[in-house]
N, C-alpha and C positions, 0 to 999 in steps of 0.2 A: 504494500500500500504506500503510495507516494504522497507525502504531505498530509496535512490534517483532513483535507476533503476526501482523500483516497483510502485512508486507513480503515474507517468503519466498514466500508463495503468489502474491502479485502479480508477483514476479520470475519465477516459473516460468511463469505464464500469459502474461506479456509476451514471454518468450523463445520460447514455443511459437508465438504468433501473430506474432512479429517486431514487436511494439509497443515503443515506448519505455516505460521504467518510472520512475515517480516515487514516492518515499517521503516520508512526512510524519510528523514527530515533534513531540509537545507537550513539548519539553524532554527532559531525560535524568536518570536517577538514577545514572548511572555517574560516579564521582569523576574529577576531572581527573588526579589522581595515584593510580594503582592498579596493583598488580603484575599481571604476565601470568597468574599462577596464579589470582588472585582474579577477574580479568577473564573467564577461560575457564570458571571453576567457578560463580561467583556471578552473573555478568552474561553468561552464554553467549548468551541470546536477543538481547541488545543487541549483542553482538559480531558475531553472524551478520548481524543486520539492517543494521548499519552497514558491514560489510565486503563485502557483496554488491555487484557492479559495477552499481549503480543509476545511471540516466542523470541524474537530478536529485534531490537530497536537500533537502527543505524542513524546516529545524529552527526551531522556535519559540524566540524569545529570551525565555525566562521566568526568566532569572537563574541557570540551572543550568550555565552555561558550556558549552552544547551545541556551540558552534562549536569550542571548544578540544578537547572530547572527540573530535569528528569529525577534527580535525587530528591528534590523537595516534594515531588509528586509521588514519591514512594516507589519509583521504578528501580528494581534491583540492578546494581552494577553488573551482576552476572549475566544479564540478558541485554546489555547495551554495549555498543562500540562507539567511539568518539574520535573521528578522524577528520583532518583537513581535506578539502577537495584537492583534486589533481590540477596540474597546470600544463598547458601546451607549451612546454619549454622551447621546443624546436622552432615554433613559430615566432617566438619573441627573443631568442638569442641573437639572431641576425636580422636586423631591420633594414627596410628599403631606404634608399637614399634618393628616390625619384622626386621628392617634394610635390607629388601629385595632390596631396591633401591641401597644402598651402595654395596651390594654383586653383583648386576647386573653390576655395572660399576667399580668394584674393587676399591671402595673408602674406605680407612681404617676407622674403627669405631671411632678412635680418631681424624680424620681429620676435619677441618672446611669446611663447605659447604655454598657457596653463591648460591642463586637460582633466576632465572628469568623464568617466564612462559608467553609466548606471541606468537603471529604470527610473524614470522621473516620478517617483512617489514622494510624498511629503517628508518622510523621515530621512530621505537621502540628502536633504538640506543644501540643494544647489544655491539657495538664496544666500547662504554664507559666502560663497565664492563671488556671487554677483555684488553683494554689498561691500566686498573688499575692493572691487575694481575702481571706484572713484579715487581712492587714496593711492592705489598703485599707479593709475594713469597720471596722477599729478607728478609722480617721480619718474615713471617710465611710460611715456605716451604710446610707444609702440609695443604694447602688450595686448594679447588676445586671450580670451577665455573660451575654449572650445568644449562644448558639452555634447557628448555622444550618448544617444538614447532617446527614448520617447516615453510618454506616460501622461497621467491625468494632470500633473502639475505644470506641464510645458507652457500652456498659455499664460498661467499666472506668473511664471518666472520670466517669460518674455515681456510681460507687462511691467514687472519689477525693473528689468534692465532698461526699458524705455523710460520709466519714471525717474530712474537715477541717471538718465542720459548717458548710459554706457552701452546701449544696444548696438552701436557701431563697432564695439570691441567684444561683445559677447555673441558667440556664434553657436546656434543650436543646429547640430548636424542631423538630428533625427536618428532613427534606427539604422544601424549599420550591420551588414553581414559579418559573421564571426571571422571569416577568412580575411576580411579587410581591416580588422581592428589593429593588427600590428602596424599598418601604414599610418594610423592616427597616433599610436604610441611613438612612432619614429619621429614625429614632428614636435613632440612636447619637450619643454625644458623642465617643467615640474608637473608631476601627477598629483591631483588633489582628491582626497576621499574625506568627505565632511559629514558623514552620516551620524544620526543620533544614537543608534543602538550598538553598532560595531563597524569597524573599517577593515576587517580582514576578509573582504569579498574577493572573488577571483580577479576583478579588474586591478586591484592593488597588487595581488600576487603576480599578475602578468607584468605590471609595470616594473616591479622589483626584478623579475626575471630578465627584463629587457635592460636592466642597469640604469633605470631612470631615478632621479631624485623624487622621493615621495614625501608629501606633507599630509598628515591625517589628524583628525580630532581624536584625542586620547579617551576613548570610551570602550566599554567591554574589555575584551582581551587583546586589544590592538597592540598594547605595549609588549606582548609576548612575541610579536613578529617584527614590529618597527621599534628598534631601539633608538630612543631619542638622541640625535647627534651622532649616531653611528651608521645605522642603515636607513635613516630618514629623520624627519622632524615631526614631533608630536605637539599639538596645541591643546591645552586643557579647555573643556567647554566653558569654564568660567573666565577664561582668558581669550575668548574668541575675538575680542576687539583688537588683539595684537596680530591677527592673521594678515592684514595688509602689510604691516612692517616686516613680518616674518618672510612673506613671499617676496617683497621688494628686495630685501637683503640677499636672499638666495639668488634672485635673478641677477643681481649686481655682482655676484661672486661665483663665477663659472667654475673655479677650482673646487670650491666647497660642494657645488652641485655634483660635479664629477666624482668627487671622493665619496659622497653619500651613495651615488648610483652604483659605483664599483663595489662598495661594501654590501649594498642591497642585492646585487647580482650574485655575489659570493655566498651570501646567506641563502638565497633562493636555490642555488645549485646544490647546496649541502642539506637543505631542510625540506624542500618541496618535492613531492612525488609528481611524476608525470601522470596523465590520465590513465594510460594503460596499466601503470603500476598500481595506481589507486583502485581501479576497478578490479584488477586481479586479486588484490587484497580482499576486497568485498566478496567476490565470488568464492574465493578459497575459504573464507570464514563461513559463508552460508553452506557450502558443500561439506565442510568438516563438521558443522553442527547438525546438519540434516543429510546424512550420507545417502538416503534414498533418492536425493535429487542431484547426485553427483553427475555433472554433464559429461564427464570423461568416460562413463560406463558405456 
């Protein structure tokens, strides 16, 4: 059963056919500390999906403390696994130098580019990057903020950019095919991840794999992957007003950006699994726990 909507149906089918049941979650939006009332009212789907007696729960380690949430809900560690997603390292190790993305959006070759790649949902907080742009442009007028992705908040954030009179420097690229994402990463000077819940999503992992300087908001388990001042820069939510200065200083210091990017790539190479490795681990775990479904037979 995939995610909270798929687990109840998978559980019923598995019980009917007397099959083992496995659930898989891409992290969680449930806070570690939440009242029972709020859990049952606001997060009822999540509560049900996690509390069902599933045989094996696979929770992605995306920095949202999914392992703690499962523990708080009484899910035994014996029937859970907690792993980070895989990364398409080969796609991001060697980046294109064609500058096609800059040409597509009329971004000068010498301009600085900030990049965010995500679904445009409210908790992704693209507004933080947009609000940083006026102060950045005062210091570095040739700076662009490139936003890759689409979603419900796009029109609101486009309106915010217009209201702050930075819409000429904030570029909404819309949805982009996965195979083209490395071309966007290639053009960036700093990768931004400004989410409210966690910033250990695959876009950040991919930017680190590409050796890019990353700046992230320090929430969830982000600091387990981005070591402040070593593999990237972390900004505390309560210090978000410092974001424009943090970004401007990094844009002005190419040596620092390159040093952080090099350390990020080194960390990614030694700590991140590729997708084939990650999925092989998942399949091997399922087959070892439920040998009647060993696909090698």
